[in-house]
ROGU-145102 format. One record per atom (N, C-alpha, C, CB): residue in one letter; x, y, z. Coordinates in steps of 0.2 Angstrom, whole numbers, plus 5000, padded with zeros to 4 digits. Each point is the difference from the previous one (the first is absolute). Glycine has a CB too. Layout:
// ROGU-145102
AXYZ...
END
This chain:
// ROGU-145102
M627545895285M500550044997M499650074998M500749904996A499750155004A499750074998A500550044996A499449995011A500350054985A500450054996A500250055004A499449974990E501350055009E500350065004E500150064995E500549915008V499350144994V500250064997V500550045003V498850014996T501849995001T500650035004T500050074998T500649905000S499650145005S500150075000S500550035005S498850014995E501450055004E500450035005E499650015007E500650064991P499849935014P499750015007P499550055001P501049955004S499250114993S499650065001S499350004996S501050065003Q499049894992Q499450004996Q499549955002Q500750034991V498949995014V499549965003V499450004996V500550015012A499249934987A499350004996A499450025004A500549914993E499050125004E499450015003E499449974997E500550115003V499049875001V499449974997V499450045001V500549895003V499150124991V499450045001V499449955002V500550084991V499249945014V499449965002V499450024995V500450005012P499349944985P499550024995P499450045003P500349894995E499550105011E499450035003E500150085001E499749895005K501050134996K500150075001K500650014996K499550005011Q500450024983Q500650004995Q500450075001Q499349944992Q500550105012Q500450065001Q500450005007Q499150064994E500949885009E500449995006E500649954998E499050035008Y501549984996Y500649964999Y500249975006Y500450074991P499349865011P500249975006P500749975000P498749985001P501449975003P500649975002P500549994994P499449945009K501250084992K500550004994K500449945001K500050124999D499749825001D500449945001D499949954995D500050025012A499650004982A499949954995A500250024994A499049965006K501350004989K500350024994K499649984994K501150005005E498449954996E499749974995E499250005001E501049934997V498650094999V499350005001V499649984994V500250105008K499249874994K499649984994K499750064997K499749895006F500450114987F499750054996F499350004997F501250014997A498649935002A499449994997A499350015003A500649924994E499550095013E499450015004E499850075003E500249885002Q500150174995Q499950075002Q499450034998Q501250015000P498350005005P499450034998P500150084999P499449925007G500150114989G500150074999G499750045005G499949984988D500250085012D499750055005D499350004999D501150075001P498549915004P499350004999P499750075000P500049895006K500350154997K499850075000K500150044993K500250005012K500249974984K500250034993K499849964994K500950065006D499049884995D499949954995D499450024995D500549915007H499050124997H499350014996H500050074997H499449935008E501150114993E500150064997E500350004993E500050055012P499749984983P500350004993P500650045000P498949984995K501650005002K500650044999K500150024993K500549945010T499850124989T500250024993T500649964998T499550115002G500649894991G500649964998G500650035003G499449984989E500750095012E500650035002E500149985008E499850104992E499749895012E500049985007E500349935000E499150085003L500749884993L500249935000L500750004998L498949964997I501350084998I500749994998I500550035006I499650024988E500150035015E500450035006E500149955005E499650114997E499949855004E500049955006E500549944998E498850035003T501449964991T500449944998T500750025001T499249964992K501050105010K500750025000K500349975006K499750114994I500949875006I500449975005I500350065005I500349894993D499750095013D500350055005D500750014998D499249975009G501150094992G500750014999G500250014992G500149945011E499450074985E500250004993E500450074998E499049934998A500950125006A500350064999A500850005001A498950055003G501449894998G500749995001G500249995007G500150074990E499549945015E500149995007E500149935002E499450115002A501149875001A500149935001A499649985007A501250004994S498349965005S499649995006S500249935003S499050064995S500849925011S500249945003S499849944996S500050065011S500449894990S499849934997S499549975004S501149994995S498350035005S499449975004S499649964995S500050105008T499749854995T499549964996T499450035000T500749895002V499050144993V499450035000V499549964995V500550115003I498949884999I499549964996I499850054995I499649925009V500350064985V499750044995V499350015001V500849964992R499050105008R499250025001R499649954996R500350125003N499249855000N499649964996N499750034993N499749955011G500150124990G499850034994G499349984998G501250024997T498549935006T499449984997T499550065002T500349885002F499250124994F499550055001F499349974999F500850094995K498749935009K499349984999K499650054997K500149935010E499550044985E499550044996E499550035005E500349944989E499350105008E499450025004E499549945000E500150124996S499549885010S499649945002S499450004995S500450015012Y499549924987Y499349994996Y499549975004Y500749984990L499450025017L499549985005L499550055001L500949935005L498550064994L499550055001L500050035007L499349944992S500950025013S500050035007S500550055001S499649905004E500950104991E500650055001E500050064995E500649905004L498850104992L500050064996L499750065004L499849924990K500450145007K499750065003K499350014998K501250055000E498549995004E499250014999E499950024992E499850025013P500650034985P499850034993P500249944995P500350125004E500249844997E500249944996E499449955000E501250025002K498549975004K499549955000K499450024996K500449975011K499450104989K499550034997K500150004992K499750075010A500949944988A500250004993A499949934997A500850095002L499449865002L500049934998L499249985000L501149975005I498550054999I499349985000I499750034994I500049995013K500250074986K499750044994K500249964993K500050115007L500649874993L500349974994L499649934999L501150065001R498849915005R499749934999R499350014997R500649965010S499050104992S499450014998S500050024992S499750045012L500750004986L500150014993L500149944996L500450125003L500149844999L500149944997L499449955000L501250025003Q498549975002Q499449965001Q499550024995Q500249985012D499650084987D499550024996D500249994993D499750095008A501049934990A500249994993A500049934998A500750105002I499549865002I500049924998I499349984999I501149985006Q498450044999Q499449975000Q499650034994Q500049995012E500150074986E499650034995E500449994993E499550085008N501049884992N500449994994N500250064996N499449904999T500950155005T500350064997T500750015001T498950055002L501449905001L500750005002L500550014994L499849935010F500050044984F500450004994F499750054995F500449895002K499250165000K499750054995K500650054999K498849985004D501050064991D500550054998D499850075004D500249954989A499350055015A499850065004A500650025005A498849974999K501350095001K500550035005K499850005007K500550064990D498849965011D499850015006D499549955002D500150124999N500149835005N499649945002N499950015008N500449934990T499650125013T499950015007T499349995002T501050075000Q498549944996Q499349995002Q499749954996Q499950125004A499949824999A499749954996A499450024996A500549925008A499150134995A499450024997A500150034993A499550015011E501050034989E500250034994E500249954994E500350115007N500149844996N500349954995N499449964997N501150005007A498449984998A499549964997A499550054995A500049935011K499950134991K499650044996K500350014993K499650065010S501149954990S500350014993S500349944997S500350115004T499549834998T500349944997T499850004992T499949945011Q499550074988Q499849994993Q500450054995Q498849975004K501350104999K500350054996K500749984999K499350085004Q501149895001Q500649985000Q500149944995Q500250045012S499449924988S500049944995S500050024993S499449935009E500150124990E500050034993E500650034998E498850015001E501550035003E500650044999E500649954999E499650105007G500449854997G500549955000G500049964993G500049995012K499450004986K499949964993K500350044995K499049955004N500950124996N500350044994N500850005001N498950075000K501349935006K500850005001K500349934999K499950095007G499649864992G500349934999G500349975007G500250024988S499550005018S500349985006S499549985005S500950074998A498549935000A499549985005A499449964997A500350105007T499349874997T499449964998T499450054999T500549895005A499150094990A499450044998A499449975004A500450024989K499749935015K499449975004K499850055006K500449884997E499050135004E499750045005E500049965007E499450074991E500749975014E499849975007E499350025002E501350005003E498449955000E499450015003E500050045007E499649904994I500150165006I500050045006I499449985005I500650094993H499549895013H499549985004H499850065005H500449884999A499050135002A499850055005A499849985007A499650064990N500249995014N499849985007N500549965004N498850014995E501850025005E500549975004E499750005008E501050034992T499249915011T499850005007T500250065004T500049874999D499650155006D500250065004D500649995004D498850045000G501750005001G500549995004G500749984996G499249975009G500750024985G500649984996G500349935001G500350125001K500349874996K500349935001K500249995007K500450004988E499749945014E500249985007E500750025001E499249905000A501050125006A500750035001A500449944999A499650095008L501049934989L500549944999L500449995006L500150044988K500149905013K500349985007K500749984998K498949975005H501650055000H500749974999H500350005007H500150044988G500149905014G500349995007G499550025005G501150034995G498349965004G499550015006G499850075000G500549905006E499750144990E499850075000E499550024995E501150035005E498350004996E499650024995E500150064997E499249945006K500650074987K500250064997K499650065003K500149934989E500350125012E499750065003E499550044996E501150005007D498550044996D499550044996D500450054996D499249995009S501450034992S500450054996S500149984993S500550035010V499449904988V500149984994V499450014995V500849925004K498650104999K499550024996K500150064995K499249955009K500750054985K500150054996K499650065001K500349924991E500050145008E499650065001E499450014995E501150055005G498449984997G499550024995G499549945000G500750074994T498849945002T499449954999T500349944996T499150095001Q500849855002Q500249944996Q499549984994Q500549965011E499850034984E499549984994E499949935001E500550094992E499049885004E499849935000E500649964997E498850035000K501349915003K500549964998K499849934998K500850065007P499549904988P499849944999P500049955006P500550024988A498949955012A499949955006A500449944999A498950045002N501249944992N500449944999N500850025000N499149944993T501350015008T500750015001T500450014994T499949945010I499950024985I500450004993I499649964995I501150025006D498950014988D499749964995D500549954997D499350104997K500649845005K500549954999K500049984993K499949965011G499750064985G500049994993G500450054996G498949945001K501350115002K500350064997K500849974999K499250095005E501049934989E500749984998E500450065000E499749904994I500950105009I500550065000I500449994994I500150005012M500050064985M500450014993M500750015002M499050044994K501449935003K500850015001K500350004993K499949955012P500550104987P500450014994P500649945000P499750124999D500449854995D500549954999D500650044999D499349914996H501350065002H500650034999H500050044994H500649915005E498950084990E500050044994E499550065001E500249904993G499650115013G499550065002G499349984998G501050084999N498849864999N499349994998N499649985006N500449974988E499050045011E499649975006E499949935000E499450114999K500649865006K499949935001K499649985006K501249984994E498349985005E499649985006E500349955004E499050034993N501049985014N500249955005N499449965002N501050085003P499149875001P499549965003P499750055005P500649894999P498850105003P499650045005P500450015006P498949964995L501150105008L500450015006L499550005006L500950064993T499349915012T499650005006T500350045005T499549894997I500150125009I500350045005I500649965003I498950055003E501149894998E500549965002E500750004996E499149935005D500850094989D500650004996D500450065000D499449934992I500350125011I500450075001I500549995006I499050074995S501649935003S500549995005S500650044998S499549895004L501050125000L500750034999L500549965004L499550114997W501049864999W500549965003W499749945004W500850105000G498749874998G499749955003G499650025006G500949934997V499050135004V499650025006V499350034997V501050035007P498449944996P499450024998P499950085001P499549885002L500250164994L499950075001L499350025003L500850024991L498849935008L499350025003L500050005008L499549954990P500550115013P500050015007P499649955004P500350124998S499149875000S499549965004S500249935000S499150084997K501449894999K500249935000K500449995007K500050004987G500250065016G500449995006G500749975000G498949995005D501450014989D500749985000D500450055003D499849944990E500750035015E500450055004E500550034996E499849935010G500450054984G500450034995G499850064997G500549894998T498850125001T499750054996T500250075003T499049924998D501050085009D500250075003D500750014999D499149985009V501349974991V500750014999V500150034993V500349905007I499450084988I500150024993I499750085000I499949884995L499550135008L499750065000L500550065003L498849945000L501550035006L500450055004L500650024996L499649955010K500750004985K500550024996K499850064995K500549885001F499050114996F499850054996F499850075003F499549914993L500250085013L499950075004L500750035002L498949955005R501550014997R500750035002R500450034994R500049925010A499950054985A500350034994A499750074998A500249884996R499250135006R499750064998R499850045007R499549954990E500950045015E500050045006E499350005003E500950074996F498749875003F499449995003F499450054997F500649965011E499650064983E499450044996E499649944997E500850114998V498649885005V499649944998V499950004992V499550005012N500250064986N499850004992N500649984996N499150085003E501549954999E500649994996E500249935000E500450125002A499649855004A500249935001A499549954996A500550035012F498949994988F499549964996F500150014993F499250025009D501050044988D500150004993D500749964999D499450125000M501049895004M500749964999M499849925000M500750095006L498949894998L499849935000L499749984994L499950005012R499650044986R499649994993R500550004994R499050055005N501550004995N500450004995N500549944999N499950125001T500349865005T500449945001T499749944997T500650055010L498849944992L499649944998L499950004992L499450005012Q500450064986Q499950014993Q500749984996Q499050095002W501549945000W500749994997W500149925000W500450125004R499549855001R500149935001R499649964995R500350015012K499150014987K499549974995K500250014993K499150015008K501150054991K500250024993K500649964998K499550115001F501049895003F500749964998F500049935003F500550125000K499049865002K500049925002K500649995005K499449974989I500650075016I500649995005I500049945004I500050125001D499449855000D500049945004D500349944996D498950045005S501249964988S500349954997S500850014999S498949984994V501350085008V500750024999V500549955004V499650124999P500349865007P500549965003P500249934996P499550045011D500049944985D500249944996D500350014993D499149955006E501050124992E500350014994E500750005000E499150074998D501249914996D500749994999D500350064996D499949885000F500650165003F500250064997F500749994998F499350075007G501049874993G500649984997G500650015005G499650044990S501049935008S500549995005S500450075002S500249894995D499750165000D500350065002D499750035006D500250024988L499249995012L499650035006L500049955006L499350064992D500849875007D500049965005D500650015005D499449924993S501150105004S500750015003S500050075004S500649934991A498950115008A500050075002A499650005007A500150054989A499649905014A499750015006A499949935003A499450104996Y500649905011Y499849935003Y499850025008Y500949944993I498850015010I499850015007I500449955004I498850044996S501549995009S500449965004S499950025008S500849984990G499049975014G500050025007G499550055002G501149975000V498950055007V499650045003V500350055004V499149925000D500650145001D500350055005D499949985007D499950094991R500349955014R499949995007R499349995002R501150065002E498549974994E499249995002E499749954996E500050125003G500449844993G499749944996G499750034993G499749945011R500550124987R499750024994R500549974994R499650115005P500149874990P500449974994P500550054997P499049924997V501650075002V500450044997V500149994992V500650015012C499350044984C500150004993C500650044998C498749984999Y501749984997Y500650034997Y499950024993Y500749945008N499550124990N499950024993N500750024998N498850045001L501549934993L500750014998L500050044994L500349895005Y499750184995Y500050044994Y500650004996Y499250075006G501449904997G500649994996G499949964994G500650025011V498949934989V499949964995V499950044993V499549915008F500250154993F499950044994F500650044998F498850005003G501849995000G500650034998G500249964993G500350035012D499549914987D500249974994D499650034994D500249895006E500150134989E499750044995E499449964996E501150074999D499149875000D499549954996D499449995005D500949944994I499250055012I499449995004I499650065001I500649915006Y499850154994Y499650065001Y499650024994Y501050045006N499249944988N499650024994N499549954999N501050044995R499149905008R499449954999R499550015005R500849924997T499450125009T499550025005T499650074999T500749935008F499750124989F499850065000F500050034993F500350025012G499949944983G500150034993G499450034997G500849924999T498650055002T499450034997T499450015006T500349944989E499250105009E499550015005E499649935002E499850114995E500249855000E499749935002E500449965005E499550004988R501250015011R500449965005R500050045007R500749964990R499250105010R500050045006R499349985004R500750094995E498849905001E499349985003E500149935003E499450074992K501049895005K500149935002K500450005007K500049964988F500550095012F500450015006F499550025006F501050034993L498650025006L499550025005L499649945002L499950114995R499949855000R499649945002R500449955004R499350014990W501349985009W500549965004W500150035007W500549964989R499550105011R500150045007R499449985004R500750094995S498749915002S499449985004S500049935002S499450094994Q500949875002Q500149935001Q500449995007Q499949974988Q500650075012Q500549995006Q499650025007Q501050024992M498650035007M499650025006M499449955001M500250124997E499549854998E499549955002E500349945003E499450044990K501249945008K500349945003K500250015007K500549974989G499750095013G500150025007G499450005004G501050064996I498549975001I499450005003I499749945002I499850114994Q500349845002Q499849935001Q500249975007Q500049984987K500650055015K500349985006K499750035007K501049974993L498550085005L499750045006L499449965002L500550114996N499249915010N499449975003N499450055001N500849915005F499450164995F499550055001F499549985006F500050024988K500449965018K499650005006K500150065004K500149885000P499550155004P500150065004P500750005004P498750015000D501549935002D500650005004D500549964996D499450015011G500549984983G500549964996G500550044995G499149915000V501250064996V500550034995V499650024994V501049935004S499050134995S499650034994S500450054995S498949985007S501750014994S500450054995S500749964999S499450115005L500949924990L500749984998L500550045001L499549944991V501250045009V500550055000V500449994993V500149995012Q500050064984Q500350004994Q500750035001Q498950024994I501649945003I500750025000I500250004993I500349955011N499950124987N500250014993N500750014999N498950054998D501549904999D500750014999D500150044994D500249885006L500250174994L500150054995L500749994997L499250085004R501249874998R500649994998R500049984992R500449965012N500150084985N500049994992N499450024997N500849915002T498850135001T499350034997T500250044994T499449995011P500350014983P500150054995P499950075002P499749924992G500750135006G500050065003G499450054997G501249995001P498850075001P499450044999P499950014992P500250065011A500349934985A500050014993A499549954997A501250055000W498749905003W499649944997W499250025001W500949915002K498850134994K499450035002K499449955000K500450104994E499749855002E499449955000E500049975007E500249974988L500350015015L500049975007L499750055005L501049934997R499250145002R499750055004R499250005000R501150074999L498749934994L499350014999L499649945003L500350064990A500049885009A499749945002A500049995008A500349944989T500250095014T500150005007T499450045003T501349985000K498750084997K499550055002K499349975000K500750104996Q499149874998Q499449974999Q499949945005Q500050034988A500549935014A499949955005A499950035007A500749934993V499650125009V499950035006V499350025001V501250045000G498550004994G499450025001G499549955000G500350094994L499849855002L499549945000L500049975007L500349984988L500350015015L500049975007L499750055005L501049934997Q499150135003Q499750055004Q499350005000Q501050074999D498749934995D499350014999D499649935001D500250094992N500149855007N499649945000N500249955006N499950024988Y500650005015Y500349955006Y500150045006Y500549924992P499050125011P500150045006P500249965006P499150084995E501449955008E500249985007E500249925000E499350095005L500949894989L500249934999L500849995001L499049984993V501350085007V500850005000V500150045007V500249994987A500149975018A500150035006A500750055000A499449905005R501150084991R500650034999R500249994993R500350005012N500050054984N500350004994N500750025001N498950034993I501649925007I500750015002I500450004993I499849955012F500550104987F500450004994F500850005002F499150074994I501249885004I500749985002I500550014994I499649925009N501050094992N500550014995N499850064995N500349885000V499550175004V499750064996V500650054997V499049995008P501050024986P500550044997P499850085001P500349914991F500250135009F499950075001F499450034996F501250015004W498849974990W499650034995W499249995002W500949994991Y499049955012Y499349985002Y499750055004Y500349884999Y500150155006Y499750045004Y499650064997Y500949975008A499550064986A499750054996A499449974997A501150064998F498949884999F499449974997F499450005004F500849944993N499450035014N499450005004N499750065002N500649905005A499850164996A499850065001A499550024995A501150035006L499049964987L499650024995L499349965000L501050024993S499149915010S499449965000S499550025006S500749914994S499650125011S499750015006S499350045000S501150005005P498850054990P499450035000P499449964998P500650104997F499649845000F499549954997F499849955006F500450024988L499949985017L499949965006L499650035006L501049934996T498650035007T499750035006T500550005006T498949964996Q501050085009Q500550015005Q500049935004Q499850125001R499649854999R500049935004R500549954996R498850025004T501249984989T500449964996T500750015001T499149994992K501150085008K500750025001K500349985007K499750094991S499849915014S500349995007S500249935001S499250095004K500649874991K500249935000K500749984997K498849975001F501550084995F500649994997F500650015004F499450044990V501049915009V500750005004V500549994995V499549955010F501150094990F500549994995F500749995004F499450084992A501049875004A500649985003A500550004995A499449935009R501250104992R500650004996R500349935000R500250135001P500249854994P500349945000P500349975007P500250024988A500250035015A500449985006A499549995006A501050064995R498449965004R499550005006R499549954999R500350115003V499749844992V499549964999V499849955005V500350014988T500249965015T499949955005T499750035006T500949934996E499450125007E499750035006E499350034999E501250025004T498750004990T499350034999T499549945000T500550104993L499649855003L499649945000L499949975007L500449984988L500150025016L499949975007L499550045004L501249974999R498650094999R499550045004R499349964999R500750114999Y499349864996Y499349974998Y500049925000Y499850114994V500849865004V500049934999V500649975004V499550024988A500349925015A500549975004A500649984996A499149965008V501550044994V500649984996V499949934997V500750075008E499049884996E499949944997E499550004994E500249955011E499450104988E499650004994E500350054994E499049985008I501550054993I500350044995I500549964996I499950105007P500049904986P500449964996P500750025001P499150004991A501449955008A500750005001A500350064996A500049885003H499850134991H500350054996H499850075002H500049924991Y499650095014Y499850065003Y500350015007Y499050014993G501449945009G500450005006G499649965006G500450114997G499149855001G499649965005G500249935000G499150074998F500649895005F500249935001F499549954996F500550035011K499149994985K499549964996K500349984994K499050065005R501049874994R500349974994R499649944998R501150035003D498849974990D499649944997D500449945002D499550074991N500049885011N500349935001N500549995005N499849984988N500250075017N500449995006N499749985006N500750094995S499449855007S499749975006S500450005006S499349934992E501350105008E500449995005E499850055006E500949984992F498850075007F499850055005F499250015000F501150065000S498649965005S499350015001S499950065004S499749884998F499750145003F499850055005F500249985007F499150044992E501049905010E500149985006E500750015002E499249914999D501350114996D500750025001D500050075002D500449914992E499950105014E500150075002E500550044996E499749965011V500150114988V500450044996V500350055006V499349994989H501450025010H500350045005H500350064997H500349905006E499950154998E500250064997E500650035004E498950024996V501650005001V500650045003V500250064996V500449895004T499850165000T500150074997T500850004999T498950055005V501349984989V500750014999V500150075000V500249894994K500250145011K500150075000K500450034994K500049995012A500050074987A500450034994A500749995001A499150094999S501349894996S500749995000S500249955006S500150124996S499549825004S500249955005S499849934997S499850085009T500449874995T499949934997T499649965005T501150014993E498549955005E499649955005E500149934997E499250095004S500849865000S500049934998S499549965003S501250014999I498549954998I499549955002I500349935000I499050074996E501049905010E500349935000E499449955001E501150055005I499049904991I499549945001I500449945001I499250054992P500849925015P500449955002P499849934997P500250065010A500349904988A499949934998A500549955003A499650054989P500349935018P500449965003P500149934998P499850085010E499749904987E500049934998E500249994992E499149985009V501349974990V500249994993V499449984996V501249975004G498850054990G499449984995G499450045001G500549895000T499650175003T499450045001T499950054994T500249995013T499250014984T499950054995T499750065003T499849914991L500550155007L499750065003L499750044994L500850015009L498650024991L499750034995L499850075003L499549904995W500650155001W499850075002W499850044994W500849995009D498850064993D499750054995D500250075003D499049934997L501250124999L500250065003L499950064995L500949945006T498950114996T499950064996T500250065004T499049954994V501350105003V500250065003V499650064997V501249965001L498550085003L499650064998L500550054998L499049975008G500950054986G500550064997G500649974997G499650075009W500649874992W500549964997W500750055000W499249934993E501150075002E500650034999E500549995006E499450094993V500749845008V500549985005V500449954998V499250035009N501449964994N500449944998N499849945004N501050084998Y498949864999Y499749955003Y500449934999Y498950064999K501249905006K500449944999K499749955004K501150064996E499049875002E499849945005E500649965000E498850014996E501449965011E500549965001E499849955005E500850094998F499649855002F499949955005F500650005004F499249934993V500850085013V500550005005V500149945004V499950135000P500549834999P500149945005P500150015007P500449944990D499450025014D500250015007D500749995002D498949965003D501449994993D500749985000D500450064997D499849885000E500650155005E500450064997E500549984995E499850055011G500449894989G500549984995G499749984993G500649955009S498750064990S499749984994S499950074996S499449905005Y500550094989Y499950064996Y499350034999Y501049964994T498950105006T499450034999T499849994993T500250095008L499249894990L499749994994L499650064997L500049875002I500150154992I499650054997I499449974997I501050074998V498449955005V499449974997V499750054994V499749955012R500450114989R499850054995R500650065001R498749975000K501650044994K500550055000K499750075002K500749944991G499750105012G499850075002G500050044994G500549995011R499050054988R499950054995R499450055001R500449914992K499650145004K499550055001K499349984998K500950094998M498749925006M499349984999M499550064999M500249895006G499550114989G499550064998G499349985001G500950054993W498750005007W499249995001W499849954994W499950115006Q500449894988Q499749964995Q500249935001Q500150094993E500249895012E500249935001E499449965003E501250045002G498449995001G499449965003G500349975007G499549974988S500149985015S500249975006S500549944998S498950045006I501449945000I500549944999I499749945003I501050085000L499049864997L499949945002L500649954999L498750024998N501549955007N500649965000N500049945005N500750104995S499749855004S500149955005S500749975000S498849974998F501350005008F500749975000F500049945005F500550114998T499849835000T500149945004T500749995003T499049954993N501150055013N500650005003N500349935000N499750105007R501049904993R500349935001R500450005007R500149994987E499950065016E500350015007E499650055004E501249964996P498850035011P499750055004P500250074998P499949925009G499650134992G500250074999G499450044999G501049974994K499050095002K499550045000K500050044993K500050015012V499450014985V500050044994V500050075003V499449914993V501050135004V500050075002V499850054994V500949975008L498650074992L499750044995L500350075002L499049934997T501450104999T500250075002T499850054995T501049955004I498750114999I499850054997I500450075001I498849955000D501550074995D500550065001D499650064997D501149935000N498750125004N499750064998N500450055000N499049965005G501350064989G500450064999G499750064999G500849924996S498550095004S499750064998S499950045007S499449944990F500350125009F499850045005F499349995003F500850084995K498949875002K499349985003K500049945003K499550074991K500149925014K500049935003K499649964996K500150055011K500049884989K499649954996K499749955005K500850014991R498649965007R499749965004R500049934996R499250095005V500949864999V500149934997V499549965002V501250014999L498449954997L499549965002L500249934998L499150084999Y500849875005Y500349934998Y499649955004Y501150044998R498949904999R499749945004R500549944998R498850044999F501249915005F500449944999F499749945003F501050085000K499349864999K499849945003K500649954998K498750024999T501349935005T500549954999T499749934999T500850075007R499549884990R499849944999R500549955000R499150044993T500949915012T500549955000T499949944995T500250035013S500349944986S500049954995S499549945002S501250034996S498849965011S499649945003S499350025001S501049965005A498850114994A499350025002A499649984994A500450095007S499049904994S499549984995S499750074997S499849895005S500350164999S499750064997S500450065003S498849955000A501150114998A500450065002A499950015007A499950054989V500649975015V499950025007V500150075000V500449895004L499250154999L500050075000L500450025006L498950014994V501650045005V500450025006V499750065002V501049954996A498850065010A499750065003A500550045002A499049945004A500950134996A500550055002A500050005008A499850074990
END
């Protein structure tokens, strides 16, 4: 049995071939599998601005021109990030990575990574000034007074070249000028790192060894040879446009910030039910990246707003909670050179408090700065949905505080365009139902094995989808969503016997974008078919995505009906 898409004789469907998306071959198929469309390999790796991404989500014929009712696959929209494979880096990028490895190796071995010094690019200078830094730190209440032993007569030729992926460190990483003498030992294991507690007082930690220095579970000492180390370093380099010293300072500042605020313990902290309802992680995008949803409409409740942003202390708690959400998402990453090492953030601004709520504006600005400074290249796309008009002005005011690289990852979608925008990055099966997708909690009826089909409804026209049920006692199930909505929709069961009455499964009514997707089922008592009718009275064409399956009463499991 097969689903039938009825249309006028002149409305012949077209199928897009995945390998060549710009060609339109044989016009003899009306239904196609949606979930397996690859992106354009020539464009996927190229970063796009938010404006370009918004433009690409527009539907053909939006200007009011009635296009043909062809079945067109939604562009995959997936995008590949810049490579983390050493063999695919450009030569200047390789040199920058090697130099950053060297700086980090020296800083860790000489135990200067957590010092307050601003310039740590030469290990000799750090070793020479250790005693002075310790005394200054003691006066400020932020450093130990212990002195480090300086060893002379370093072996001629410097440290051994670091190796990664079988490539030795190049001569270019040697620092300019005469090298000062460096400590021969790797670290004074008896030295204790000082860390302020929540009251700002100094508190001694257990001795820190080289092996303890890591970030997001990845060892940072380059000579340990962990393949994730280069992935982490490349993120900091890219965040600073491969300016090595700036990337090194950023890394040191991030590590110091994490120590000061004990970020490693954040994932286990309880911030209360108010904030728990404001974010969740659900599914993955088309490249396997975890998708994090942030619901700012929660703060539209005045009581919750005051409990979250009413005082400076509460706003600091909000920032800590925001870090927790990032840390939970990062736990799902693997930091392999060819693996998943970033997230997708979806920010729902429906019912968000307006610009007059200054505490939220301040906290949001602080949160954006915190994430930009301490979580480089960990968010592949920041998608804002249900965006109110006033937010565009607010974003314009915030733009000067963001790097161009950060801004290029922003995508904005008005309420009526949420589903089609999300579809560029997330498969319809992974998009929550209230955003127009097919993902529902505790729904075991459908899976990724069930094909998703598409039909186009021309402007000012009607299309019907027929699902046959020739056997009595057959249960039919279907999922359906309309991109753009604002159509009249109804469901009927039409018996094969012309003398029988048509049964109304769902009354015809206007369906808007806020409806979400439709999941329904019907069990027949006589042979016939279920007919789903979409009446598009607008001047813009609509695209319908749907999937279905049938199950007979005698079957032990669901039987999938292929198109």
